[in-house]
C-alpha positions in Angstrom: -32.9 139.2 91.0 -32.4 138.7 87.3 -29.6 140.8 86.0 -29.2 142.7 82.7 -26.0 143.0 80.7 -24.7 145.7 83.1 -25.5 143.5 86.1 -28.4 145.7 87.3 -31.4 143.8 88.7 -34.5 143.6 86.6 -37.6 141.5 86.0 -37.9 139.2 83.0 -41.2 137.5 82.1 -41.2 134.4 79.9 -38.7 131.7 79.2 -35.2 133.1 78.5 -33.2 132.0 75.5 -31.3 128.7 75.5 -27.8 130.3 75.8 -29.0 132.3 78.8 -30.5 129.2 80.4 -27.2 127.4 80.0 -25.3 130.3 81.6 -27.8 130.3 84.4 -27.3 126.6 84.9 -23.6 127.1 85.0 -23.9 129.9 87.6 -26.1 127.7 89.7 -23.7 124.8 89.5 -20.8 127.1 90.5 -22.9 128.3 93.5 -23.7 124.8 94.6 -20.1 123.7 94.5 -18.9 126.9 96.2 -21.3 126.3 99.1 -20.3 122.7 99.4 -16.6 123.6 99.7 -17.3 126.6 102.0 -19.4 124.4 104.3 -16.7 121.7 104.4 -13.6 123.9 104.7 -14.6 127.4 105.4 -14.3 130.4 103.0 -10.7 131.3 103.8 -9.5 127.8 103.2 -11.3 127.5 99.8 -9.7 128.9 96.6 -11.4 130.0 93.5 -9.4 127.4 91.5 -10.9 124.7 93.7 -14.4 126.0 93.1 -13.8 126.1 89.4 -12.4 122.5 89.4 -15.4 121.2 91.4 -17.8 122.9 88.9 -15.9 121.5 85.9 -14.8 124.8 84.4 -11.5 126.7 84.1 -10.6 129.5 86.6 -10.8 131.9 83.7 -14.4 130.9 83.1 -15.2 131.2 86.8 -14.0 134.8 86.8 -16.3 135.5 83.9 -19.2 134.6 86.1 -18.1 135.8 89.5 -16.1 138.8 90.7 -15.0 137.1 93.9 -15.2 133.6 95.4 -17.9 134.8 97.9 -20.0 136.2 95.1 -20.0 132.8 93.5 -22.9 131.8 95.8 -25.3 134.6 94.8 -27.2 132.6 92.1 -28.4 130.2 94.8 -30.0 133.1 96.5 -31.2 135.1 93.4 -32.8 132.1 91.7 -35.4 131.7 94.5 -36.1 135.5 94.5 -36.3 135.6 90.7 -38.8 132.7 90.8 -40.9 134.5 93.4 -40.9 137.8 91.5 -41.9 136.2 88.2 -44.7 134.3 89.9 -46.0 137.4 91.7 -46.0 139.5 88.6 -48.5 137.2 86.9 -50.3 136.1 90.1 -54.2 136.3 89.8 -55.5 139.5 91.3 -58.3 137.6 93.1 -55.7 135.6 95.0 -53.5 137.0 97.8 -49.9 137.7 96.9 -48.8 135.8 100.0 -50.2 132.5 98.5 -47.8 132.9 95.6 -44.8 133.4 97.7 -45.1 130.3 99.9 -45.9 127.8 97.2 -43.2 125.5 95.8 -42.0 126.5 92.3 -43.7 124.4 89.6 -41.8 122.1 87.3 -39.1 120.9 89.7 -38.7 117.5 91.1 -38.8 116.9 94.8 -35.2 115.7 94.7 -34.0 118.8 93.0 -35.9 121.0 95.5 -34.4 119.1 98.4 -30.9 119.4 97.1 -31.1 123.1 96.6 -32.9 123.6 99.9 -30.0 121.9 101.7 -27.5 124.0 99.8 -29.4 127.1 100.7 -29.6 126.0 104.4 -25.8 125.4 104.4 -25.2 128.8 102.9 -27.5 130.8 105.2 -25.9 129.1 108.2 -22.5 130.2 106.9 -23.8 133.8 106.6 -23.7 134.0 110.4 -20.0 133.6 110.7 -18.6 134.6 107.3 -18.6 138.4 106.7 -18.0 138.0 102.9 -21.0 135.7 102.5 -23.1 137.9 104.8 -22.4 140.9 102.5 -23.6 138.9 99.5 -26.7 137.8 101.3 -27.6 141.4 102.3 -26.8 142.7 98.8 -29.0 140.2 97.1 -31.9 141.3 99.3 -31.1 145.0 98.7 -31.2 144.4 95.0 -34.6 142.6 95.3 -36.5 145.5 96.7 -37.0 147.6 93.5 -38.2 144.4 91.7 -40.7 143.7 94.5 -41.8 147.3 94.5 -42.7 147.0 90.8 -44.8 144.0 91.6 -46.8 145.9 94.2 -47.0 148.9 91.9 -48.5 146.9 89.1 -51.3 145.7 91.3 -52.1 149.1 92.8 -51.6 151.4 89.9 -49.0 153.4 91.7 -45.6 154.2 90.3 -42.9 151.9 91.6 -41.0 154.7 93.3 -44.1 155.8 95.3 -43.8 155.4 99.0 -46.4 152.7 99.5 -44.9 150.1 97.0 -41.4 150.8 98.4 -42.5 150.2 102.0 -44.5 147.1 101.0 -41.5 145.8 99.1 -39.2 146.4 102.1 -41.6 144.7 104.4 -41.9 141.6 102.2 -38.2 141.5 101.5 -37.3 141.6 105.2 -40.0 139.0 106.0 -38.5 136.7 103.4 -35.0 137.2 104.7 -36.0 136.6 108.3 -38.0 133.5 107.3 -35.1 131.9 105.5 -32.8 132.7 108.4 -35.2 131.2 110.9 -35.6 128.0 108.8 -31.8 127.7 108.3 -30.6 128.6 111.8 -33.1 126.7 114.0 -32.5 123.0 113.7 -35.3 122.2 116.0 -37.7 123.0 113.2 -36.7 119.6 111.8 -38.2 118.9 108.4 -40.1 122.2 108.2 -39.9 123.6 104.6 -38.9 127.2 103.7 -42.4 127.7 102.4 -44.0 126.8 105.7 -41.7 129.2 107.6 -42.4 131.9 105.1 -46.2 131.5 105.6 -45.7 131.8 109.4 -43.5 134.9 109.1 -45.9 136.5 106.6 -48.8 136.0 109.0 -46.8 137.8 111.7 -46.1 140.6 109.2 -49.7 140.9 108.1 -50.8 141.3 111.8 -48.8 144.6 111.9 -46.9 146.3 114.6 -48.0 145.8 118.2 -49.7 148.7 119.8 
């Protein structure tokens, strides 16, 4: 999720300042290039210097954005979760939250969405065999839960640390993780979009546990 100055996750509503948008764009470009190199060579065979060169920045600049070469990929994951959290925070109360999760983000071209979806698919496929990337994948989802809990709390009037919003956030978070893994790992789904798989998984979650 969106990070503050100390790196802690938090929700920001509204358009961020220009400097922050530029930094976010740089982080995302680093993430795309890191995934491209990892997919082509593997994590062990890819150096931080190579990622920096591919992103058009110096190694020193790279280390200002990332604490490890594996952590370079996290913006590709957090961007989608940030977008979902911001949309859900302002989602109309008369509409189900699940509708806001599975919709495509507004204001992005089909080409840009396709490029990032492919990069995300490549990354999540690597998560299965690369422990360092798997740790980043799980940490991003762990950091998302308090933000999602605040979304549910704002709609129910409960405090974010109450049990119900926390359970609801954990349920949604796990459903999103499983949906993206299902979409990335199962090639037989063909041209199915992440949103379509998310809708399918949320329907399963909404049905509840079997008796």
